[in-house]
Backbone as CSV, one residue per row, in Angstrom:
resi,resn,N_x,N_y,N_z,CA_x,CA_y,CA_z,C_x,C_y,C_z
1,MET,69.867,88.479,22.102,68.521,88.261,21.585,68.357,89.015,20.285
2,ALA,67.929,88.299,19.210,67.859,88.913,17.878,66.747,89.927,17.840
3,SER,67.050,91.014,17.208,66.041,92.073,17.080,65.163,91.832,15.875
4,GLU,63.905,92.205,16.002,62.950,92.021,14.896,63.038,93.194,13.948
5,LYS,62.868,92.860,12.637,62.884,93.910,11.628,61.582,94.661,11.664
6,PRO,61.651,95.927,11.512,60.403,96.710,11.552,59.548,96.424,10.337
7,ASN,58.276,96.476,10.571,57.301,96.241,9.473,57.025,97.559,8.791
8,ASN,57.463,97.634,7.542,57.305,98.884,6.792,56.005,98.939,6.028
9,GLY,55.100,97.935,6.213,53.786,97.985,5.556,53.734,97.305,4.224
10,SER,54.886,96.875,3.662,54.869,96.179,2.368,54.620,94.708,2.600
11,PRO,53.811,94.063,1.752,53.498,92.640,1.934,54.701,91.777,1.660
12,SER,54.850,90.718,2.396,55.927,89.768,2.168,55.545,88.801,1.070
13,ARG,56.507,88.032,0.601,56.252,87.061,-0.467,55.315,85.969,-0.001
14,ALA,55.407,85.591,1.269,54.556,84.509,1.770,53.094,84.916,1.822
15,SER,52.843,86.221,1.977,51.448,86.671,2.090,50.800,86.927,0.750
16,ARG,51.556,87.009,-0.329,50.981,87.291,-1.637,50.031,86.213,-2.136
17,PRO,50.369,84.926,-2.013,49.393,83.896,-2.420,48.098,83.983,-1.651
18,LEU,48.160,84.410,-0.386,46.932,84.524,0.381,46.035,85.605,-0.183
19,ARG,46.608,86.685,-0.661,45.813,87.726,-1.278,45.203,87.253,-2.587
20,PHE,45.939,86.426,-3.305,45.406,85.883,-4.563,44.197,84.983,-4.303
21,LEU,44.291,84.187,-3.219,43.176,83.309,-2.901,41.950,84.088,-2.466
22,ARG,42.160,85.322,-2.029,41.031,86.136,-1.618,40.462,86.946,-2.783
23,GLY,40.998,86.781,-3.978,40.566,87.560,-5.123,39.225,87.099,-5.665
24,PRO,38.725,87.720,-6.762,37.396,87.407,-7.309,37.331,86.075,-8.040
25,VAL,38.448,85.575,-8.593,38.403,84.345,-9.387,37.987,83.135,-8.552
26,PRO,38.609,82.888,-7.396,38.138,81.742,-6.590,36.697,81.898,-6.141
27,LEU,36.281,83.141,-5.899,34.894,83.364,-5.484,33.920,82.967,-6.579
28,VAL,34.249,83.302,-7.833,33.388,82.934,-8.960,33.333,81.423,-9.123
29,VAL,34.508,80.774,-9.031,34.555,79.317,-9.172,33.742,78.647,-8.070
30,ALA,33.895,79.149,-6.835,33.132,78.565,-5.728,31.638,78.768,-5.916
31,THR,31.255,79.920,-6.435,29.828,80.179,-6.670,29.263,79.233,-7.714
32,VAL,30.010,79.025,-8.802,29.554,78.109,-9.855,29.416,76.693,-9.313
33,VAL,30.377,76.271,-8.498,30.317,74.913,-7.921,29.096,74.770,-7.019
34,VAL,28.838,75.791,-6.205,27.675,75.731,-5.309,26.380,75.683,-6.106
35,VAL,26.307,76.478,-7.184,25.097,76.483,-8.008,24.882,75.135,-8.663
36,LEU,25.943,74.537,-9.202,25.807,73.234,-9.855,25.380,72.162,-8.860
37,VAL,25.949,72.195,-7.663,25.547,71.215,-6.641,24.088,71.410,-6.273
38,ALA,23.669,72.675,-6.154,22.270,72.942,-5.818,21.332,72.484,-6.919
39,LEU,21.745,72.684,-8.176,20.908,72.246,-9.291,20.756,70.733,-9.291
40,GLN,21.860,70.026,-9.048,21.765,68.568,-9.010,20.863,68.106,-7.865
41,PHE,20.922,68.809,-6.727,20.070,68.447,-5.595,18.604,68.690,-5.919
42,VAL,18.317,69.829,-6.562,16.928,70.160,-6.898,16.375,69.179,-7.912
43,ARG,17.198,68.791,-8.878,16.729,67.827,-9.883,16.400,66.471,-9.269
44,GLY,17.067,66.134,-8.168,16.799,64.857,-7.532,15.559,64.841,-6.676
45,LEU,14.950,65.994,-6.438,13.743,66.047,-5.621,12.542,65.547,-6.407
46,PRO,11.528,65.012,-5.721,10.286,64.660,-6.424,9.591,65.918,-6.931
47,ASP,8.676,65.738,-7.883,8.030,66.882,-8.528,7.295,67.760,-7.526
48,TRP,6.665,67.148,-6.517,5.879,67.961,-5.586,6.747,68.798,-4.668
49,ALA,8.015,68.412,-4.489,8.907,69.151,-3.597,9.901,70.025,-4.338
50,ASN,9.914,69.966,-5.640,10.865,70.728,-6.444,10.288,72.115,-6.719
51,PRO,10.933,73.189,-6.233,10.378,74.528,-6.467,10.435,74.938,-7.929
52,PHE,11.311,74.290,-8.713,11.416,74.606,-10.123,10.677,73.590,-10.995
53,GLY,9.964,72.665,-10.376,9.247,71.652,-11.134,8.123,72.262,-11.969
54,THR,7.780,71.601,-13.042,6.725,72.076,-13.935,5.563,71.098,-13.958
55,GLU,4.416,71.599,-14.272,3.205,70.798,-14.381,2.638,70.963,-15.777
56,THR,2.326,69.854,-16.427,1.825,69.869,-17.795,0.316,69.738,-17.800
57,LYS,-0.339,70.671,-18.490,-1.783,70.645,-18.643,-2.125,70.782,-20.119
58,ASP,-2.966,69.913,-20.612,-3.382,69.935,-22.010,-4.636,70.795,-22.139
59,ARG,-4.485,71.980,-22.699,-5.602,72.893,-22.910,-5.920,73.047,-24.396
60,SER,-5.571,72.044,-25.186,-5.795,72.108,-26.626,-7.285,72.101,-26.939
61,GLY,-7.638,72.779,-28.025,-9.016,72.792,-28.473,-9.336,71.581,-29.321
62,PRO,-10.566,71.472,-29.797,-10.944,70.331,-30.630,-10.255,70.386,-31.986
63,VAL,-10.097,69.217,-32.606,-9.473,69.122,-33.923,-10.424,69.684,-34.969
64,LEU,-9.887,70.508,-35.866,-10.680,71.149,-36.911,-10.416,70.458,-38.244
65,LEU,-11.451,69.933,-38.864,-11.337,69.327,-40.190,-11.351,70.432,-41.239
66,LYS,-10.262,70.549,-42.000,-10.141,71.631,-42.973,-10.559,71.202,-44.374
67,SER,-10.263,69.957,-44.758,-10.628,69.525,-46.108,-10.539,68.012,-46.193
68,ILE,-11.237,67.466,-47.189,-11.194,66.039,-47.507,-10.928,65.915,-49.003
69,GLN,-9.966,65.076,-49.354,-9.614,64.876,-50.758,-9.701,63.397,-51.097
70,ASP,-10.220,63.122,-52.282,-10.265,61.751,-52.770,-8.873,61.337,-53.251
71,LEU,-8.461,60.138,-52.863,-7.152,59.631,-53.269,-7.266,58.919,-54.604
72,ARG,-6.422,59.291,-55.524,-6.393,58.668,-56.840,-5.004,58.128,-57.134
73,ARG,-4.462,57.485,-56.178,-3.132,56.927,-56.364,-3.019,55.605,-55.634
74,TYR,-2.016,54.855,-56.038,-1.799,53.530,-55.481,-0.542,53.557,-54.618
75,GLU,-0.729,53.304,-53.326,0.418,53.222,-52.422,1.084,51.867,-52.650
76,ALA,2.213,51.898,-53.337,2.800,50.662,-53.843,3.917,50.106,-52.971
77,ALA,4.573,50.935,-52.165,5.687,50.452,-51.338,5.921,51.431,-50.200
78,SER,6.517,50.919,-49.148,6.842,51.756,-47.993,8.156,51.288,-47.403
79,GLY,9.005,52.238,-47.052,10.298,51.922,-46.457,10.415,52.493,-45.061
80,THR,11.003,51.735,-44.140,11.232,52.171,-42.775,12.726,52.430,-42.587
81,PHE,13.065,53.574,-42.012,14.462,53.988,-41.920,14.784,54.439,-40.499
82,GLN,16.068,54.343,-40.170,16.584,54.866,-38.901,17.877,55.616,-39.184
83,VAL,18.020,56.779,-38.572,19.210,57.601,-38.774,19.665,58.137,-37.423
84,ILE,20.974,58.257,-37.262,21.550,58.863,-36.063,22.121,60.225,-36.452
85,VAL,21.536,61.268,-35.916,21.968,62.635,-36.185,22.974,63.036,-35.120
86,ASP,24.160,63.436,-35.553,25.224,63.888,-34.646,25.393,65.392,-34.860
87,LEU,24.764,66.176,-33.995,24.744,67.630,-34.160,25.605,68.264,-33.078
88,GLU,26.568,69.079,-33.515,27.481,69.723,-32.583,27.495,71.229,-32.820
89,LYS,27.392,71.989,-31.730,27.442,73.446,-31.780,28.554,73.911,-30.846
90,ASP,29.521,74.636,-31.396,30.665,75.099,-30.613,30.799,76.613,-30.733
91,ALA,31.366,77.200,-29.697,31.728,78.616,-29.739,33.087,78.765,-30.414
92,LYS,33.307,79.892,-31.078,34.538,80.075,-31.847,35.762,80.231,-30.950
93,PHE,35.597,80.939,-29.833,36.762,81.292,-29.037,36.721,80.727,-27.616
94,LEU,35.866,79.735,-27.388,35.776,79.116,-26.074,35.895,77.600,-26.216
95,PRO,36.509,76.940,-25.239,36.587,75.472,-25.300,35.212,74.849,-25.120
96,SER,35.062,73.639,-25.642,33.767,72.960,-25.568,33.353,72.643,-24.139
97,SER,34.322,72.572,-23.217,33.973,72.305,-21.830,33.226,73.469,-21.188
98,LEU,33.393,74.671,-21.741,32.688,75.848,-21.231,31.465,76.199,-22.055
99,ARG,31.629,76.225,-23.361,30.530,76.660,-24.235,30.453,75.732,-25.433
100,GLY,29.414,74.937,-25.501,29.245,74.017,-26.615,28.216,72.956,-26.270
101,LYS,27.699,72.330,-27.304,26.683,71.308,-27.100,26.754,70.311,-28.253
102,ARG,26.751,69.038,-27.908,26.751,67.965,-28.897,25.632,66.995,-28.552
103,THR,24.807,66.690,-29.550,23.626,65.861,-29.330,23.612,64.710,-30.318
104,LEU,23.368,63.509,-29.808,23.145,62.328,-30.637,21.655,62.016,-30.610
105,PHE,21.020,62.112,-31.774,19.571,61.944,-31.876,19.272,60.759,-32.784
106,VAL,18.447,59.836,-32.299,18.043,58.662,-33.070,16.670,58.945,-33.681
107,GLY,16.630,59.017,-35.002,15.380,59.291,-35.692,14.861,58.062,-36.424
108,ASN,13.594,57.738,-36.204,12.930,56.630,-36.883,11.764,57.192,-37.694
109,GLY,11.670,56.749,-38.929,10.604,57.243,-39.784,10.382,56.347,-40.978
110,SER,9.368,56.677,-41.748,9.018,55.888,-42.932,8.734,56.818,-44.100
111,VAL,8.911,56.273,-45.295,8.636,56.990,-46.538,7.817,56.070,-47.432
112,ASP,6.704,56.572,-47.935,5.837,55.804,-48.819,6.105,56.182,-50.269
113,ALA,6.027,55.192,-51.138,6.142,55.408,-52.578,4.796,55.086,-53.224
114,TYR,4.347,55.934,-54.150,3.021,55.786,-54.753,3.085,56.099,-56.239
115,VAL,2.062,55.613,-56.949,1.888,55.920,-58.374,0.591,56.706,-58.506
116,ASP,0.676,57.880,-59.106,-0.463,58.780,-59.224,-1.231,58.463,-60.506
117,PHE,-2.505,58.085,-60.340,-3.360,57.786,-61.485,-4.195,58.994,-61.922
118,ALA,-4.083,60.103,-61.188,-4.947,61.249,-61.486,-4.627,61.862,-62.844
119,GLY,-3.386,61.779,-63.270,-3.009,62.406,-64.532,-3.189,61.529,-65.748
120,LEU,-3.708,60.318,-65.595,-3.899,59.433,-66.733,-5.108,59.886,-67.550
121,GLY,-4.905,60.056,-68.846,-5.988,60.464,-69.729,-6.765,59.278,-70.275
122,ALA,-7.659,59.579,-71.213,-8.506,58.523,-71.800,-7.691,57.525,-72.606
123,GLY,-6.577,57.965,-73.178,-5.755,57.061,-74.002,-4.655,56.370,-73.245
124,ALA,-4.691,56.411,-71.914,-3.623,55.783,-71.140,-3.702,54.263,-71.195
125,ILE,-4.904,53.729,-71.428,-5.070,52.276,-71.522,-5.601,51.955,-72.918
126,LYS,-4.843,51.196,-73.667,-5.228,50.807,-75.024,-5.479,49.296,-75.059
127,VAL,-6.628,48.920,-75.626,-7.053,47.524,-75.664,-7.253,47.129,-77.123
128,ASN,-6.833,45.903,-77.483,-7.015,45.437,-78.855,-8.480,45.084,-79.122
129,ALA,-8.782,44.734,-80.341,-10.177,44.531,-80.758,-10.838,43.370,-80.015
130,ASP,-10.144,42.276,-79.827,-10.765,41.119,-79.168,-10.572,41.125,-77.648
131,ARG,-10.055,42.225,-77.100,-9.917,42.419,-75.662,-9.089,41.297,-74.992
132,THR,-7.979,40.999,-75.614,-7.070,40.011,-75.029,-5.715,40.619,-74.661
133,ALA,-5.446,41.806,-75.144,-4.164,42.465,-74.881,-4.420,43.932,-74.516
134,ALA,-3.631,44.426,-73.565,-3.766,45.817,-73.113,-2.388,46.436,-72.951
135,THR,-2.305,47.712,-73.307,-1.077,48.487,-73.129,-1.402,49.693,-72.253
136,ILE,-0.679,49.835,-71.165,-0.969,50.881,-70.184,0.210,51.844,-70.118
137,THR,-0.093,53.132,-70.233,0.914,54.177,-70.036,0.929,54.543,-68.558
138,LEU,2.002,54.187,-67.898,2.051,54.289,-66.440,3.106,55.315,-66.018
139,PRO,2.724,56.323,-65.233,3.719,57.301,-64.759,4.637,56.675,-63.716
140,PRO,5.841,57.200,-63.561,6.770,56.636,-62.563,6.305,56.922,-61.143
141,ALA,6.774,56.111,-60.241,6.400,56.259,-58.836,7.062,57.507,-58.231
142,ARG,6.405,58.047,-57.211,6.912,59.200,-56.487,7.039,58.855,-55.003
143,LEU,7.777,59.700,-54.313,7.984,59.497,-52.877,7.204,60.529,-52.074
144,GLU,6.541,60.042,-51.035,5.915,60.952,-50.084,6.997,61.598,-49.211
145,LYS,6.624,62.639,-48.497,7.539,63.228,-47.533,7.716,62.279,-46.344
146,THR,8.835,62.419,-45.687,9.156,61.545,-44.556,8.125,61.685,-43.446
147,ASN,7.660,60.552,-42.981,6.769,60.518,-41.822,7.613,60.129,-40.613
148,LEU,8.079,61.138,-39.865,8.958,60.884,-38.729,8.143,60.398,-37.532
149,ASP,8.550,59.265,-36.990,7.886,58.684,-35.832,8.427,59.370,-34.575
150,THR,7.747,60.418,-34.127,8.243,61.199,-32.997,8.185,60.428,-31.683
151,GLU,7.289,59.456,-31.578,7.197,58.683,-30.335,8.394,57.759,-30.158
152,ASN,8.957,57.286,-31.257,10.101,56.370,-31.186,11.402,57.035,-31.596
153,SER,11.407,58.345,-31.764,12.626,59.104,-32.014,13.015,59.810,-30.722
154,TYR,14.296,59.792,-30.384,14.695,60.272,-29.070,16.147,60.745,-29.086
155,VAL,16.481,61.545,-28.074,17.861,61.991,-27.870,18.604,60.901,-27.113
156,HIS,19.629,60.361,-27.743,20.385,59.265,-27.137,21.399,59.779,-26.122
157,ALA,22.086,60.858,-26.432,23.097,61.393,-25.521,23.301,62.872,-25.825
158,THR,23.680,63.610,-24.776,23.936,65.038,-24.915,25.153,65.411,-24.077
159,GLU,26.078,66.132,-24.687,27.237,66.682,-23.990,27.137,68.201,-24.052
160,ARG,27.209,68.841,-22.872,27.053,70.290,-22.812,28.187,70.911,-22.017
161,GLY,28.552,72.116,-22.426,29.529,72.874,-21.673,28.931,73.415,-20.380
162,LEU,29.789,73.994,-19.553,29.356,74.472,-18.244,28.275,75.539,-18.382
163,PHE,28.477,76.509,-19.269,27.508,77.584,-19.430,26.192,77.069,-19.996
164,ASP,26.250,76.095,-20.886,25.030,75.550,-21.475,24.220,74.781,-20.440
165,ARG,24.902,74.037,-19.575,24.192,73.298,-18.539,23.494,74.254,-17.566
166,PHE,24.158,75.345,-17.268,23.570,76.324,-16.360,22.355,76.998,-17.002
167,GLY,22.457,77.317,-18.290,21.345,77.986,-18.966,20.180,77.069,-19.250
168,ASP,20.450,75.791,-19.574,19.364,74.858,-19.895,18.498,74.547,-18.691
169,PHE,19.020,74.756,-17.479,18.211,74.460,-16.302,17.033,75.434,-16.189
170,PHE,17.243,76.684,-16.576,16.207,77.694,-16.417,15.356,77.865,-17.674
171,SER,15.860,77.480,-18.811,15.078,77.647,-20.044,15.503,76.589,-21.047
172,SER,14.594,76.222,-21.908,14.862,75.269,-22.977,14.389,75.867,-24.290
173,ASN,15.139,75.609,-25.324,14.829,76.162,-26.634,14.143,75.093,-27.480
174,PRO,12.846,75.246,-27.784,12.166,74.222,-28.594,12.712,74.124,-30.005
175,ASN,13.406,75.167,-30.463,13.964,75.118,-31.809,15.067,74.074,-31.932
176,ASP,15.745,73.763,-30.813,16.777,72.729,-30.851,16.171,71.371,-31.207
177,GLN,15.051,71.021,-30.575,14.379,69.768,-30.871,13.827,69.775,-32.291
178,GLN,13.273,70.908,-32.712,12.731,71.007,-34.066,13.830,70.849,-35.100
179,GLN,15.004,71.388,-34.824,16.116,71.246,-35.752,16.535,69.789,-35.899
180,LEU,16.503,69.038,-34.817,16.824,67.621,-34.891,15.797,66.868,-35.724
181,TYR,14.523,67.203,-35.567,13.479,66.568,-36.369,13.680,66.866,-37.854
182,VAL,13.995,68.114,-38.166,14.164,68.507,-39.572,15.358,67.791,-40.188
183,LEU,16.473,67.734,-39.466,17.662,67.061,-39.986,17.424,65.570,-40.178
184,ALA,16.760,64.938,-39.211,16.483,63.511,-39.338,15.562,63.236,-40.524
185,SER,14.534,64.049,-40.702,13.607,63.863,-41.823,14.320,64.054,-43.153
186,ARG,15.194,65.044,-43.220,15.918,65.302,-44.471,16.860,64.148,-44.819
187,LYS,17.548,63.625,-43.819,18.472,62.522,-44.092,17.707,61.249,-44.480
188,ILE,16.563,61.007,-43.854,15.760,59.842,-44.224,15.216,59.989,-45.636
189,GLN,14.807,61.204,-46.005,14.298,61.437,-47.363,15.385,61.189,-48.396
190,ASP,16.597,61.649,-48.115,17.708,61.410,-49.043,18.022,59.915,-49.155
191,ALA,17.951,59.212,-48.029,18.217,57.775,-48.060,17.143,57.034,-48.844
192,ALA,15.885,57.478,-48.726,14.805,56.830,-49.468,14.966,57.037,-50.972
193,THR,15.470,58.196,-51.368,15.678,58.468,-52.785,16.703,57.519,-53.400
194,LYS,17.693,57.137,-52.610,18.758,56.273,-53.111,18.532,54.793,-52.809
195,SER,17.421,54.454,-52.192,17.228,53.087,-51.706,16.575,52.149,-52.715
196,GLY,16.116,52.668,-53.841,15.392,51.826,-54.782,13.934,51.639,-54.432
197,LEU,13.424,52.499,-53.559,12.026,52.389,-53.136,11.071,52.695,-54.289
198,ARG,11.400,53.656,-55.109,10.533,53.991,-56.248,10.506,52.860,-57.277
199,GLU,11.652,52.242,-57.505,11.683,51.116,-58.432,10.829,49.957,-57.923
200,ARG,10.854,49.735,-56.611,10.013,48.689,-56.040,8.534,49.035,-56.201
201,ALA,8.193,50.298,-56.027,6.806,50.724,-56.195,6.355,50.565,-57.647
202,ASP,7.224,50.870,-58.600,6.884,50.677,-60.016,6.587,49.206,-60.303
203,ALA,7.438,48.325,-59.791,7.242,46.898,-60.037,5.969,46.391,-59.373
204,ASN,5.690,46.843,-58.164,4.477,46.397,-57.473,3.214,46.886,-58.180
205,THR,3.260,48.083,-58.730,2.093,48.613,-59.438,1.832,47.824,-60.715
206,ARG,2.877,47.509,-61.450,2.705,46.704,-62.664,2.142,45.324,-62.328
207,THR,2.644,44.734,-61.254,2.141,43.417,-60.857,0.665,43.483,-60.485
208,MET,0.274,44.519,-59.752,-1.121,44.662,-59.356,-2.035,44.824,-60.566
209,LEU,-1.650,45.684,-61.500,-2.486,45.909,-62.685,-2.522,44.672,-63.584
210,THR,-1.398,43.983,-63.684,-1.364,42.768,-64.515,-2.293,41.696,-63.942
211,ASN,-2.223,41.480,-62.652,-3.098,40.477,-62.033,-4.570,40.861,-62.172
212,MET,-4.880,42.136,-62.042,-6.266,42.579,-62.154,-6.800,42.377,-63.571
213,LEU,-5.993,42.744,-64.589,-6.451,42.604,-65.972,-6.497,41.138,-66.403
214,GLN,-5.574,40.343,-65.921,-5.627,38.912,-66.251,-6.854,38.256,-65.631
215,ALA,-7.271,38.731,-64.457,-8.497,38.193,-63.868,-9.725,38.573,-64.696
216,LEU,-9.612,39.644,-65.493,-10.711,40.067,-66.364,-10.653,39.405,-67.739
217,GLY,-9.666,38.550,-67.954,-9.595,37.825,-69.213,-8.514,38.275,-70.166
218,PHE,-7.710,39.268,-69.821,-6.627,39.720,-70.706,-5.447,38.762,-70.602
219,GLU,-4.905,38.431,-71.762,-3.796,37.488,-71.803,-2.438,38.194,-71.824
220,SER,-2.405,39.397,-72.347,-1.144,40.144,-72.463,-1.347,41.563,-71.908
221,VAL,-0.417,41.960,-71.015,-0.460,43.307,-70.434,0.939,43.907,-70.551
222,LYS,1.024,45.051,-71.220,2.305,45.741,-71.412,2.207,47.151,-70.820
223,PHE,3.375,47.699,-70.500,3.431,49.017,-69.891,4.426,49.897,-70.661
224,THR,4.060,51.152,-70.802,4.933,52.141,-71.445,5.022,53.375,-70.549
225,ALA,6.106,54.124,-70.742,6.283,55.358,-69.963,5.597,56.507,-70.697
226,PRO,5.088,57.479,-69.954,4.445,58.634,-70.606,5.459,59.454,-71.379
227,ALA,5.011,60.127,-72.425,5.887,60.960,-73.229,6.315,62.188,-72.437
228,GLN,7.558,62.552,-72.585,8.088,63.707,-71.867,7.670,65.009,-72.546
């Protein structure tokens, strides 16, 4: 009958993997998995049964009128634009699966082009003696700031790392949404500058003034640019 070797207290090779499985790393991974499963379960609950659910109440005060200004310009053209903002934030030393966020945001907005008549002096319109011809000094059209349609602008898709998903459940940063609005407005403004919207506004303003003066009996209407 074979004799058994005495146990000197040193772990065998077969038992070493078991000690590794009992270490802190699997415990952390299991905890993260349990938390993520719990978060998904809580998100699936109705609002009345969700302990982390929020309730929105509008406690805003009345609108305050600060000033009224008379408009002295002609809104000559308007352009409607759509832009897709692809914003990605990554950590320097971590993979995107752990730490990072990529957002696709669809921004819809409009930009108006106008001609300002406030700066026209007394000599901006010159009429001949028999009132049949007129020469108008007309300033170039300008662009308004982008009017972003927040109701029709939305986040199309979001990819987040593990840590970001865990943190976003408990808190949200309003600056992230504001940054998307700012980027979309800036890109739409740049597109409007290159779109020929101002040239269209210049042409529409000349057409409007020509038709108005011809209805008053003028046979010839010319336009000049203001002196620099």
